[in-house]
Every structure is written in C-alpha cells, then in structure tokens.
C-alpha positions in Angstrom: -16.7 -11.9 63.4 -17.2 -15.7 62.4 -15.5 -18.6 60.4 -18.0 -20.6 58.4 -16.2 -24.1 57.4 -17.9 -25.9 54.5 -16.8 -29.5 53.3 -15.8 -28.6 49.7 -14.8 -25.5 47.8 -17.8 -25.3 45.4 -20.1 -26.0 48.4 -18.4 -23.0 50.2 -18.8 -20.9 46.9 -22.5 -21.5 46.8 -23.2 -20.8 50.5 -21.2 -17.3 50.2 -22.9 -16.5 46.8 -26.3 -15.1 48.6 -23.9 -12.5 50.2 -21.7 -9.7 48.9 -18.3 -11.2 49.0 -14.6 -11.0 47.8 -12.8 -14.4 46.9 -9.4 -14.9 48.5 -6.8 -17.5 48.4 -8.3 -20.6 50.0 -11.4 -18.7 51.7 -14.0 -16.2 50.6 -14.3 -13.0 52.7 -18.2 -12.0 53.4 -19.2 -8.5 53.7 -21.1 -7.2 56.8 -24.8 -8.0 56.2 -28.1 -8.4 58.1 -27.1 -12.0 59.3 -23.2 -11.2 59.8 -23.1 -7.7 61.1 -19.3 -7.8 61.3 -18.8 -10.1 58.2 -17.5 -13.6 58.1 -14.7 -15.6 56.4 -16.1 -18.6 54.4 -13.5 -21.4 53.7 -13.6 -25.3 53.3 -12.1 -28.8 53.6 -11.4 -30.7 50.5 -13.0 -33.6 51.8 -11.1 -35.3 54.4 -8.1 -33.1 55.4 -7.0 -35.7 57.8 -6.5 -39.5 57.9 -6.0 -42.0 60.5 -2.1 -42.5 60.9 -0.5 -45.7 59.5 0.6 -48.5 61.9 4.3 -47.8 62.1 3.7 -44.2 63.2 2.4 -46.0 66.6 5.3 -48.6 66.6 8.3 -49.1 64.2 7.8 -53.0 64.3 4.1 -52.6 62.8 5.4 -51.5 59.5 6.3 -55.0 58.2 3.5 -57.4 57.5 4.2 -60.2 60.0 1.8 -62.6 61.8 3.8 -62.4 65.1 2.8 -58.6 65.1 -0.9 -59.1 65.0 -3.3 -57.9 66.2 -2.3 -54.1 65.7 -4.2 -52.2 68.3 -3.0 -48.8 69.1 -4.0 -47.6 72.4 -5.1 -44.1 71.2 -6.0 -43.2 67.4 -4.0 -40.3 66.0 -5.0 -38.4 62.9 -2.5 -36.7 60.5 -3.1 -34.2 57.7 -2.9 -35.5 53.9 0.3 -33.9 52.5 -1.8 -32.7 49.5 -4.1 -30.9 51.7 -1.7 -29.4 54.3 -1.9 -25.9 52.5 -5.8 -25.7 52.8 -5.5 -26.8 56.5 -3.0 -24.2 57.1 -5.2 -21.4 55.6 -8.4 -22.6 57.8 -6.1 -22.7 60.9 -4.9 -19.3 60.7 -8.5 -18.0 60.0 -9.8 -19.9 63.1 -6.9 -18.4 65.3 -7.4 -14.7 64.3 -8.3 -12.9 67.5 -11.2 -11.0 65.8 -12.9 -14.4 65.2 -15.5 -15.3 68.0 -17.5 -18.0 66.6 -17.5 -20.9 64.4 -20.2 -22.2 62.0 -19.7 -25.8 61.1 -21.0 -25.9 57.6 -20.2 -29.5 56.4 -22.8 -31.9 54.7 -25.6 -32.5 57.0 -24.6 -36.2 57.8 -22.2 -38.3 59.6 -19.2 -37.7 57.5 -19.5 -34.1 57.2 -19.7 -33.8 61.0 -16.5 -35.7 61.2 -14.5 -33.9 58.5 -15.1 -30.4 60.1 -15.0 -31.3 63.7 -11.5 -33.0 63.0 -10.1 -29.6 61.4 -11.3 -27.6 64.4 -9.9 -30.2 66.9 -6.6 -30.5 65.1 -6.3 -26.7 65.0 -6.2 -26.6 68.5 -8.9 -23.8 68.6 -11.6 -23.9 71.2 -14.1 -21.2 70.4 -18.0 -21.3 70.7 -19.6 -23.2 67.7 -22.8 -23.4 65.8 -24.1 -26.0 63.2 -25.6 -25.1 59.7 -27.9 -28.0 58.9 -29.2 -27.9 55.2 -31.3 -30.1 52.8 -31.1 -28.1 49.9 -28.8 -25.4 48.5 -31.4 -22.9 47.0 -30.7 -19.1 48.4 -33.6 -19.2 50.5 -32.7 -22.6 52.0 -29.2 -21.0 52.8 -30.6 -17.8 54.1 -33.1 -19.6 56.4 -30.4 -22.1 57.6 -27.9 -19.3 58.6 -30.8 -17.7 60.3 -31.8 -20.8 62.3 -28.5 -22.3 63.2 -28.3 -25.3 65.6 -26.3 -25.5 68.9 -23.3 -27.6 68.1 -24.4 -30.2 70.9 -27.4 -31.3 68.9 -25.2 -32.9 66.6 -22.0 -34.0 68.5 -23.3 -37.6 69.0 -23.1 -37.9 65.2 -19.4 -37.0 65.3 -18.8 -39.6 68.1 -20.6 -42.3 66.0 -18.6 -41.3 62.8 -15.2 -41.4 64.8 -16.2 -44.8 66.3 -17.1 -46.0 62.7 -13.8 -44.9 61.2 -11.6 -46.3 64.1 -13.3 -49.7 64.4 -13.3 -50.0 60.2 -9.5 -49.1 60.7 -9.0 -51.8 63.2 -10.9 -54.6 61.2 -9.6 -53.6 57.8 -6.1 -53.2 59.1 -5.9 -56.5 61.0 -8.0 -58.7 58.7 -6.3 -57.5 55.3 -3.0 -58.1 56.9 -3.7 -61.6 58.1 -5.4 -62.9 55.0 -2.6 -61.3 52.9 0.0 -63.0 54.8 -1.6 -66.3 55.0 -2.6 -66.3 51.3 1.0 -65.5 50.4 2.1 -68.6 51.9 -0.1 -70.6 49.5 1.5 -68.7 46.7 -0.7 -65.6 46.1 1.7 -62.6 46.5 -1.1 -60.1 46.6 -3.0 -57.5 48.9 -6.2 -58.9 50.1 -8.1 -56.1 51.3 -10.8 -56.9 53.7 -13.4 -54.8 55.4 -16.5 -54.7 57.4 -18.9 -53.9 54.7 -17.1 -54.6 51.5 -16.5 -58.4 52.4 -20.2 -59.2 53.3 -21.1 -57.6 49.9 -18.2 -59.5 48.1 -19.6 -62.8 49.6 -23.3 -62.2 48.0 -21.5 -61.7 44.7 -19.2 -64.7 45.1 -22.1 -67.0 46.2 -24.0 -66.0 43.1 -21.0 -66.5 40.9 -20.8 -70.4 42.6 -24.6 -70.8 41.9 -24.0 -69.9 38.3 -20.8 -72.2 38.0 -22.6 -75.1 39.6 -25.9 -74.8 37.5 -26.4 -77.6 35.1 -29.0 -76.7 32.5 -31.7 -79.4 31.9 -34.1 -79.5 28.9 -37.7 -79.3 29.1 -40.6 -79.2 26.8 -43.8 -77.1 26.7 -46.9 -78.1 24.9 -48.7 -74.8 23.1 -52.3 -75.1 21.8 -53.9 -72.5 19.5 -57.9 -72.4 20.3 -60.7 -71.1 18.5 -64.1 -70.2 20.2 -66.6 -68.7 17.8 -63.8 -67.2 15.6 -62.0 -65.8 18.8 -58.3 -67.2 18.9 -56.0 -67.4 21.8 -53.0 -69.6 22.9 -52.6 -71.8 26.2 -50.1 -74.1 27.6 -50.8 -77.5 28.9 -50.4 -77.7 32.5 -50.5 -80.7 35.2 -52.4 -80.8 38.2 -49.6 -79.1 40.1 -49.7 -76.2 37.6 -46.3 -77.1 36.0 -46.1 -76.5 32.2 -42.7 -77.9 31.8 -42.3 -81.5 30.9 -38.9 -83.4 31.4 -39.3 -86.0 28.6 -39.7 -85.0 24.9 -41.7 -88.1 24.3 -44.5 -87.4 26.8 -44.9 -84.0 25.2 -45.4 -85.5 21.7 -47.9 -87.9 23.1 -50.0 -84.9 24.8 -49.6 -82.8 21.6 -50.8 -85.9 19.3 -53.8 -86.4 21.8 -54.9 -82.8 21.5 -54.6 -82.4 17.8 -58.3 -81.6 16.1 -59.8 -82.3 19.4 -62.9 -80.3 20.7 -62.2 -77.7 23.5 -64.1 -76.0 26.1 -63.6 -73.0 28.2 -63.7 -74.6 31.7 -62.8 -71.8 34.0 -62.4 -67.9 33.9 -60.8 -66.1 36.8 -60.2 -62.3 36.8 -58.3 -60.6 39.5 -58.0 -56.6 39.8 -54.9 -55.5 41.0 -54.2 -51.9 42.1 -50.5 -50.4 41.9 -50.1 -47.2 43.7 -47.4 -44.6 42.7 -43.8 -45.3 43.6 -42.2 -43.8 46.9 -40.3 -40.5 46.3 -36.4 -41.3 46.0 -33.8 -42.0 48.7 -30.4 -42.4 47.2 -30.4 -46.2 46.9 -33.5 -46.4 44.8 -32.4 -43.5 42.6 -29.2 -45.2 42.1 -31.0 -48.8 41.3 -33.4 -46.9 38.8 -30.9 -45.0 37.1 -28.6 -48.3 36.7 -31.9 -50.2 35.5 -32.8 -47.5 33.0 -29.6 -45.8 32.0 -26.8 -48.5 33.2 -25.1 -45.6 35.3 -22.9 -47.0 37.8 -24.1 -46.1 41.5 -20.9 -43.8 41.7 -21.8 -41.9 38.5 -25.5 -41.4 39.6 -24.2 -40.1 43.1 -21.7 -37.8 41.4 -24.3 -36.4 38.9 -26.7 -35.7 41.9 -24.0 -34.1 43.8 -23.6 -31.4 40.9 -27.5 -30.9 40.6 -27.5 -30.4 44.5 -24.6 -27.8 44.2 -26.6 -26.0 41.5 -29.4 -25.7 43.9 -32.0 -27.5 41.8 -32.3 -30.9 43.9 -32.4 -31.5 47.6 -29.6 -33.3 49.6 -28.4 -36.4 47.6 -27.4 -38.7 50.4 -30.8 -39.1 51.9 -32.1 -42.5 53.2 -35.6 -41.2 53.4 -38.5 -41.7 51.0 -40.8 -39.0 52.7 -41.0 -35.4 53.1 -42.3 -33.2 55.9 -45.5 -30.8 55.4 -43.3 -27.9 54.8 -41.8 -29.3 51.8 -45.1 -30.5 50.6 -46.5 -27.2 50.8 -44.0 -26.0 48.3 -44.9 -28.6 45.5 -47.8 -26.6 43.9 -45.3 -23.9 43.1 -42.5 -26.4 42.0 -44.9 -28.3 39.7 -46.3 -25.1 38.2 -42.9 -23.9 37.2 -42.2 -27.6 35.6 -45.3 -27.3 33.7 -43.7 -24.6 31.3 -41.4 -27.2 29.8 -42.6 -29.3 26.9 -41.7 -32.7 28.1 -43.8 -32.2 31.4 -46.8 -30.4 29.8 -48.6 -33.5 28.8 -48.9 -34.6 32.4 -51.0 -31.3 33.6 -53.3 -30.7 35.0 -52.6 -33.0 37.6 -55.3 -35.4 39.0 -54.4 -34.3 42.6 -53.3 -30.8 43.0 -51.7 -31.4 46.3 -50.3 -34.5 48.5 -50.2 -32.5 51.6 -52.5 -35.1 53.3 -51.2 -38.2 51.7 -49.2 -40.2 54.4 -47.6 -42.2 51.5 -45.5 -39.1 50.9 -45.8 -36.7 53.8 -44.7 -38.2 57.1 -42.9 -36.2 59.6 -42.1 -39.5 61.7 -40.5 -41.2 58.7 -38.2 -38.2 57.9 -34.9 -38.9 59.1 -32.0 -36.2 59.0 -33.1 -35.5 55.5 -36.3 -35.7 53.5 -36.5 -37.4 50.0 -34.7 -36.1 47.0 -36.9 -33.6 45.3 -36.4 -30.9 42.9 -36.2 -27.7 44.7 -38.3 -24.4 43.9 -35.3 -23.4 42.0 -36.7 -25.1 39.0 -34.6 -25.3 35.9 -35.0 -25.7 32.1 -34.0 -29.6 31.8 -32.6 -28.5 28.1 -30.0 -26.4 29.7 -28.5 -29.3 31.6 -25.9 -31.7 30.2 -27.4 -35.0 29.0 -26.5 -37.1 32.0 -27.6 -34.5 34.3 -30.8 -34.2 32.3 -31.6 -37.8 32.7 -31.1 -37.9 36.5 -33.0 -34.5 37.0 -35.9 -36.3 34.9 -36.1 -39.2 37.1 -36.4 -37.2 40.2 -39.1 -34.8 38.5 -41.2 -37.4 37.1 -41.3 -39.3 40.7 -42.7 -36.2 42.2 -45.4 -35.6 39.6 -46.3 -39.5 39.7 -46.9 -39.0 43.4 -49.8 -36.7 42.2 -51.2 -39.2 40.0 -54.0 -41.9 40.7 -53.1 -45.5 40.9 -52.5 -47.8 38.1 -55.3 -50.5 37.9 -54.9 -53.9 35.8 -57.1 -57.0 35.4 -55.3 -60.3 35.2 -57.4 -63.0 33.7 -56.6 -66.7 34.0 -58.5 -69.0 31.6 -58.6 -72.8 31.9 -59.3 -74.7 28.7 -60.1 -78.4 28.7 -59.3 -80.4 25.6 -61.5 -83.5 25.0 -62.4 -83.0 28.8 -59.1 -84.0 30.0 -55.8 -82.2 28.8 -55.7 -78.9 30.8 -54.5 -75.7 29.3 -53.8 -72.4 31.0 -53.8 -68.8 29.3 -52.9 -65.7 31.0 -53.9 -62.1 30.0 -53.8 -58.8 31.2 -55.8 -55.7 30.5 -55.2 -52.0 31.8 -58.2 -50.7 33.5 -56.6 -47.5 34.6 -53.5 -45.9 33.3 -52.8 -43.8 36.3 -49.1 -42.9 37.1 -47.8 -45.1 34.4 -48.6 -42.2 32.0 -45.7 -40.3 33.8 -43.3 -43.3 34.4 -43.7 -46.1 31.7 -42.8 -49.5 32.9 -40.7 -52.0 30.7 -43.2 -54.9 30.6 -41.2 -58.0 31.8 -44.0 -60.4 32.1 -45.2 -62.4 29.2 -48.8 -61.5 29.4 -51.0 -60.9 26.4 -54.5 -59.6 25.9 -57.1 -62.2 25.7 -60.4 -62.2 23.8 -63.6 -62.0 26.2 -64.5 -65.5 27.2 -67.2 -67.3 29.3 -67.1 -70.5 31.1 -68.8 -73.3 29.3 -68.1 -72.0 25.7 -67.1 -74.6 23.2 -64.4 -74.4 20.5 -61.8 -76.6 19.0 -57.9 -76.9 18.8 -56.6 -75.3 15.9 -52.9 -75.9 16.1 -50.5 -77.7 18.6 -46.8 -77.1 18.8 -44.2 -78.1 21.1 -41.8 -75.7 22.5 -38.4 -76.8 23.6 -36.2 -74.8 26.3 -33.5 -75.2 28.9 -33.6 -74.2 32.6 -31.6 -71.0 33.0 -28.9 -70.2 35.7 -29.6 -67.7 38.3 -28.9 -64.2 36.8 -25.6 -62.1 37.8 -26.4 -59.0 39.6 -26.5 -55.5 38.2 -24.6 -52.7 39.9 -28.1 -51.1 40.7 -29.4 -54.7 42.2 -26.1 -54.6 44.2 -27.1 -51.4 46.0 -30.7 -52.8 46.8 -29.0 -56.2 47.9 -26.7 -54.2 50.2 -29.6 -52.2 51.6 -31.8 -55.0 52.2 -29.0 -57.6 53.4 -31.2 -58.3 56.5 -33.4 -60.6 54.6 -30.3 -63.0 54.3 -29.8 -63.2 58.1 -31.7 -66.1 59.9 -31.9 -64.2 63.3 -35.1 -62.4 63.4 -33.8 -59.8 65.7 -30.8 -59.0 63.6 -33.2 -58.8 60.5 -35.1 -55.8 62.2 -31.8 -54.3 63.1 -30.8 -54.3 59.4 -34.3 -53.3 58.5 -33.8 -50.3 60.8 -30.3 -49.2 59.8 -30.7 -49.8 56.0 -28.7 -53.0 55.7 -24.8 -52.9 54.8 -23.1 -49.4 54.8 -24.8 -46.0 54.4 -26.6 -44.3 51.7 -23.3 -42.2 51.4 -20.9 -45.2 51.3 -22.6 -48.0 49.0 -21.4 -46.6 45.8 -18.0 -46.0 47.1 -17.9 -49.8 48.4 -18.7 -51.1 44.9 -16.0 -48.6 43.4 -13.5 -49.9 45.9 -14.4 -53.8 44.9 -13.7 -52.7 41.2 -10.4 -51.1 42.0 -9.0 -54.0 44.3 -9.7 -56.3 41.4 -12.5 -58.3 43.4 -15.2 -57.7 40.8 -15.5 -56.7 37.1 -18.3 -55.3 35.6 -19.3 -56.1 31.9 -22.3 -54.9 30.1 -23.9 -54.0 33.7 -23.4 -57.6 34.9 -21.1 -57.9 38.1 -18.7 -60.9 38.0 -16.4 -62.1 40.9 -12.8 -62.5 40.0 -10.9 -65.6 41.2 -9.2 -63.4 43.7 -12.6 -62.9 45.4 -13.5 -66.3 45.2 -10.1 -67.2 47.0 -10.6 -64.6 49.7 -14.4 -65.6 50.4 -13.3 -69.2 50.8 -10.6 -68.6 53.0 -13.1 -66.5 55.3 -15.5 -69.4 54.8 -18.6 -69.0 57.2 -16.7 -66.7 59.6 -18.3 -63.2 61.0 -16.3 -61.3 58.5 -18.4 -62.7 55.3 -21.6 -62.3 57.3 -24.0 -59.2 57.3 -24.5 -60.4 61.0 -21.6 -58.5 62.2 -22.5 -55.4 60.3 -26.0 -55.6 61.9 -24.5 -55.6 65.5 -22.4 -53.0 64.5 -24.7 -50.7 62.9 -27.1 -51.0 66.0 -24.3 -50.1 68.3 -23.1 -47.3 66.1 -26.6 -45.7 65.8 -27.2 -45.9 69.4 -23.9 -44.0 69.8 -25.3 -41.5 67.3 -28.6 -41.1 69.4 -26.4 -40.8 72.6 -27.6 -44.0 74.0 -24.5 -46.2 73.9 -20.6 -45.6 74.8 -18.1 -45.3 72.0 -15.4 -46.5 74.5 -17.2 -49.5 75.1 -17.8 -50.2 71.4 -14.2 -49.9 70.9 -13.1 -52.5 73.4 -15.5 -55.0 71.6 -14.0 -54.1 68.4 -10.6 -54.7 69.8 -11.6 -58.2 71.1 -13.1 -59.0 67.6 -9.9 -58.1 65.9 -7.8 -60.5 67.8 -10.6 -63.1 67.2 -10.3 -62.5 63.2 -6.5 -63.3 63.6 -7.1 -66.4 65.4 -9.9 -67.6 63.2 -7.9 -67.0 60.1 -4.7 -69.0 61.3 -6.8 -71.9 62.5 -8.7 -72.1 59.2 -5.6 -71.7 57.1 -4.6 -75.3 57.8 -7.8 -76.8 55.8 -7.7 -74.1 52.9 -8.5 -75.7 49.6 -8.5 -73.6 46.4 -8.9 -76.4 43.8 -10.2 -75.1 40.7 -9.2 -71.6 41.2 -6.6 -69.8 39.1 -4.4 -69.0 42.2 -1.1 -68.6 40.1 -2.5 -65.6 38.4 -3.3 -63.7 41.6 0.1 -61.7 42.0 0.5 -58.1 43.1 -0.3 -55.7 40.5 3.1 -54.2 39.4 3.6 -50.7 40.1 4.4 -48.2 37.2 8.0 -48.7 37.9 7.7 -52.1 36.2 6.2 -50.6 33.1 9.0 -51.3 30.4 10.6 -54.2 32.1 11.7 -56.8 29.6 10.2 -60.2 29.6 11.6 -61.9 26.4 12.4 -61.7 22.8 10.2 -60.7 20.1 9.1 -63.5 18.0 8.5 -61.2 14.8 11.8 -59.0 14.8 14.0 -60.2 17.6 13.4 -57.0 19.6 12.6 -56.8 23.2 9.2 -57.6 24.5 8.5 -55.2 27.4 5.6 -54.6 30.0 3.2 -52.2 28.6 0.6 -52.1 31.4 -2.4 -54.1 30.0 -0.3 -56.1 27.6 3.3 -57.2 26.6 4.4 -55.5 23.4 7.6 -55.0 21.4 10.0 -52.3 22.4 10.6 -51.7 18.7 6.8 -50.3 17.7 8.0 -46.8 18.1 10.8 -47.3 15.4 9.7 -50.0 13.1 5.9 -50.2 13.9 6.4 -54.0 14.9 2.9 -55.2 15.9 3.9 -58.0 18.1 1.6 -58.1 21.4 0.4 -60.5 24.0 -2.8 -59.5 25.9 -2.5 -59.8 29.7 -6.2 -61.3 29.7 -7.4 -64.0 27.1 -10.6 -65.1 27.1 -11.3 -64.1 30.7 -8.0 -65.6 32.1 -4.9 -63.6 33.2 -1.8 -64.8 31.3 1.0 -64.9 34.2 4.4 -63.2 33.3 5.9 -66.5 34.0 3.7 -68.0 31.1 4.7 -65.1 28.9 8.4 -65.9 29.4 8.1 -69.5 28.6 6.1 -68.6 25.3 8.8 -66.3 24.1 11.6 -68.5 25.1 10.1 -72.0 24.4 7.1 -71.3 22.0 4.4 -72.6 24.5 3.1 -72.0 27.7 2.0 -74.4 30.5 -1.4 -75.8 30.3 -3.8 -72.9 31.5 -7.2 -73.8 32.9 -10.4 -72.0 32.8 -10.6 -70.0 29.4 -14.2 -69.0 29.0 -16.1 -68.7 25.7 -19.8 -68.2 26.0 -20.9 -70.4 28.6 -18.2 -73.1 27.9 -14.9 -73.3 29.8 -11.7 -75.2 28.5 -8.2 -75.8 29.2 -5.3 -75.1 26.7 -1.8 -74.4 25.9 -0.8 -71.1 24.3 1.6 -71.7 21.4 3.6 -69.6 18.8 2.7 -70.6 15.3 5.6 -69.8 13.2 3.8 -70.3 9.8 0.7 -68.0 10.6 2.9 -65.7 12.9 0.4 -65.6 15.7 -0.4 -67.1 18.9 -3.1 -69.9 18.9 -4.6 -72.6 21.4 -3.4 -76.0 21.6 -5.9 -78.4 23.2 -5.0 -80.9 25.9 -5.8 -84.6 25.0 -7.7 -86.1 28.0 
C-alpha cells in the first residue's frame, strides 16, 4: 500500500477525485484500482507544517535582543511543528508508520517549496521508506492519471530540496541577524519598533524609497510650447514648434510669445514627410509575473490577489500550474491547443475571434520551445474548458486574460505606419506633427491596447505642398515628477532587477534567475512590506513610509540594500538545485556575511542622520492588549478617551453616543500618543512636521477649538 502526501487539503481532494475513495479524518482512503492495486492513503500538509526553531531554542541567552549576542549562528538548524498544525502532522506520521505502507508518493506542488514542505514532513516523521515523485503542471483528470502512471524517481528532484532548505536557512540567518542589529541600533536613536530586514524584501524596498526620494526632491519647472494649426488645400493638421535638437519645450514665455507672433498668418510648406512601418508581434504566453503585472494594470488586482485567484482556477483543473516562470510550451501542450480553442469557440465572448488566422502554432518557436520550458510551461487554459459565465467575477477576469493570450498567439502581427511631418513656416520656423495609421489590426482584435501615446491621424501630405498658418496658440505646462510604482510594476521591477546592477556578469545572473525573489515569492514579499508598515498602497500607487526611509537610510549603500547580493545568492542556490554546488559551502559563506552585516551596521550607526524624517512616530505597533488603554479626558463630555485601534475615541460612545474622536493618521502624518495626551491635557500638540495636502507639505500644531468643538490646525510663523 502507498501513502500520497499533497501540499494542501483541496489539492489532495482533487488528486484523489479520479479514483473511487472514502473521506476520513485528515486523509482520504483510495480503493484498489488499476494504478494502486492495493489501494492508497491520500493525505496532505497544510502549507508548511514545520518552521525553523526560534533562536532561544538553541541558546537561552539568544532570546533577548542584545548587540553582544550577535551574530546568532546555530551550529545545526532545527525544525519544529507549528502548534496549530500538530494534529495533521500526527495523522500523516501515523499513516507513514503503518506496516502495510511500503512506498511514499511525494505529491507536493512541483517546485522548490513543495519539495521542502513534503520532504520535511517525511524527515520529521523518522520514516525511511522508498519514495517516488508526482510532478504535475495541471490538475485535469487526464494529467493526474498520467502523472501517477509516470512517477519520477525521488533522486530526480532531491537537489531542489537541498536548494530550498539552503535558501530557508540562509534567509533565516540574514533576516534574524540584520533585523535584530538594525532594530537595536535604531531603538538607541529613539525608534522603538521592529525593523524587519530580508535578503529580497530590503533591496525591493530600496527601489521604492529611491523613487520616493526622486519625487520629493523634484522641483517642477514651467515650460511653454507653440502649437500651430496648418491648412494645406483645405486639409488641416496641427504641429508643435521644435528647435534644431528636436526639443518642443521652451523655458522662457517671452520667447514662446515671439515665436507665436512670428508665425501668425504666415505661409507654410510641407518640408518633409517620413513614414516608418512598425510590426508588433502577438505577446508571449503568460508566466506568473507577466500575468500579475497585466492584471494589476487592467484591473488593479494586487499580485497576491491574482495568485490566489489563479490558484483557485488551478485547483479546479481549468488552468495550468500558476507559479510558472516560463512563457513557452512544449510540443505536447501545443498539440492540445486546437481542441482547447474549439471548445472556447462555443462561448459568445470568444466567437468573434474565430476562425483563427493560424489554426496551429505547433511550429512557431515564439511559443513552442522545449529548451525554454523550465520546471513548468506557460500558464494556459487546460483541455477542461469552462464557461466563463459560471465563474465568479474575479475568476472570470483572470481566466479571460489567460484565454485571450492563447487566442492572440494564433493571430497575425499588428502593423502600424508612424508618420512624422516637418512643416516650415515662412521658410524658418520648424514644426513637427506625428501621426499613426493602423495597417493591420492583427492580434489587437483579441487584446485591445489602451493607447497611451498622444498620436493622431494625419491627412495625406506630400513634400513641397504649400499652405498657411490658420492659428497659433501657446500651451503652458510644468515638468512632472517621476511616477510612483504600481504593484504590477513592482513585480516587473523585482523580476528585472538586473538592469539596476553595474556589474555585467551579475546582470547575466539575474537575467537567468529572474531577478529578486522567485515567481512563487514576489507577491508574498510585497504583502510583507505592507504588513510591516514599510509601504502603503493608495489607488494602486506604492508609497514608502518614513519607517522605510529610515531603514534604507541606515543601511545606506551596503550589500543588504543592493540586488547584487541576491544575484550572487541566486546563482549559488540555482547551482545547488542543479547539483553543481555544495549547500554546506554556501552556508559557510552566509555565516560570514551575517557577521559582516553586524559589523557594518554598528560602524555606520555613528554617522546616521535622519533629518527631515518623522522618527518620533516610528514606535512599535501596540498589541491588542493596549486597546481600551486611557490616554486622557474627553473634550466634549469629560469621559475617558481610549485607544480604539486606528483612532482614539470617547469610552462613553456606547452609553451616550459621544462622538469625540482623534484619528491616528491626519493628512499622511501619524499622530503620536504623546501628542494626543498633550492635546487632551493642554489643548494643543507640539509642532508636527510634514502634513501633506496634494503636492504641498506643511508644519502645524493641532489645537482644540472650544467654540467650534473640533480639532484644527495652527500654523507656525516662520
């Protein structure tokens, strides 16, 4: 008899569903069948059942956060079962130890983490029985059956486990030591908070803080453009004045007025007409990062939301493996496409795209390339096609994106002519007009593109044609600061972090290993940055908090804030995964690095300067135990004002509906508890710096207005 261990309960249920079975507590009994003549037990993890033990389990003195105990370097790493998951581990262990069980089938997700989760369970159970590996890229009944029929030898994926284990231990070492040293040193500067530092999250945060600084330091400059309307034989079009360097922006208004005055009512001649034809091939099939970026751009879905929805669709067997880093498929998958597309044709939303210009892409290397398929192929709809109308609204959106990508791959390129017309006014003033004309719609029929360029359709013009200036106007503008990243752009930024490196060799490493983090972890890293109060996402724009700015300022240009370290780590880790490098040697390097991080932080702390940052508000988030804690007397009814989580409010609200409240955040500034106490006791706070309204920032005192019975701003006289 065999025990099959899946990664999650719903995945276990899906894998068992193709056999006659009976559900039990914590497992499913599969009755004897063609593949399992003696039957099998299907059981599961609940994600990670085990975690690396905390420092104090190695040495009691490591419990307290003290500089003198750093670096924390265990001689040998140990795992412990998570308390909430101990019951499930007991069930799995009991099944594994049954004398009739002669073989284990590892059915975790087909990737590094899945490898670690299931192998840890087997290792911690103390059972040593022969093992096979189920490796799937989709959960359709056909794929499950074929997967069980062609199990891999466990040795084929053992190196992936070595890689995942080394990654987990190395991240623990760096995170534990770096988080402690920066938290301790920043506490000495008055910030009593936990500063979480990590190998992937910190370089990602450094990118966000860098952009935030660029925006803060940006000073808008006014400019003017001269726009003329021309008439050539009754055909009208517009053009912008341009200098010899091709610049249309003029820095002095007076000069713009002079140019406009010169051009009024003057003759015009079409001096040059240039047309360039551009061909846009259909986009590649989705991998996880590109799907997360697209769903964020189109629907403002967070990367985590997209992954969660995709996981649900995978569990239903209607899309392939979600955490894929590949944009390609093998010939085997490509051979199933005509059948999948034929089924999709039945639904009203896809009917207009049929018949397809290309019935098959089997020989198209842009999509079908065995060499470029890694552990998994691209994210595609499976042969278990579903009516989109039967899915939830969010599931339908993600499924539709995946389906349209596949349909678009069977379409021709989109072709456009881009025309640039140079018009001379009175033989001297040069104006440029740009136009675009669609020659072939191609795949854009399937995936509509939001036009971002300011390009219009131009009339047909020939060089040497004469006309006149009908009208001239001056358009005033201001230079714009760089834009904040969206969550989707952040995923792309992490994936392509290599381009921010100076070292060419490291760029190649990151190009090969797909940047910071993995397909499976990037969404979680962004979620972690939110949870740890390093970033805020407003209207899909990512803002860095003062806490983030303090940390990145403290780390400076050291290796922790650079993608360089991640590049070197990813190179070594991928070599471990390929069986080309030693995990033990790698861990020795990480131990040395942990000691260097401590040394760098202590040395740099002597010169830290956080001028302009609100360090006072960076205090540890109070636990739920502080909810209800009194902070002063209510200004309206004399009751007690208490901590209510995101605001302070009167404790009499339940009895008398007293509406007195003070928000913990006003115009982007966190109002410290000390300032709230001063306001309640003395009627005003200290000067609070950095309130934000639109693009402007200001400093003010919060005061209690007795007449109006409300809090207002009192501005500081400079």
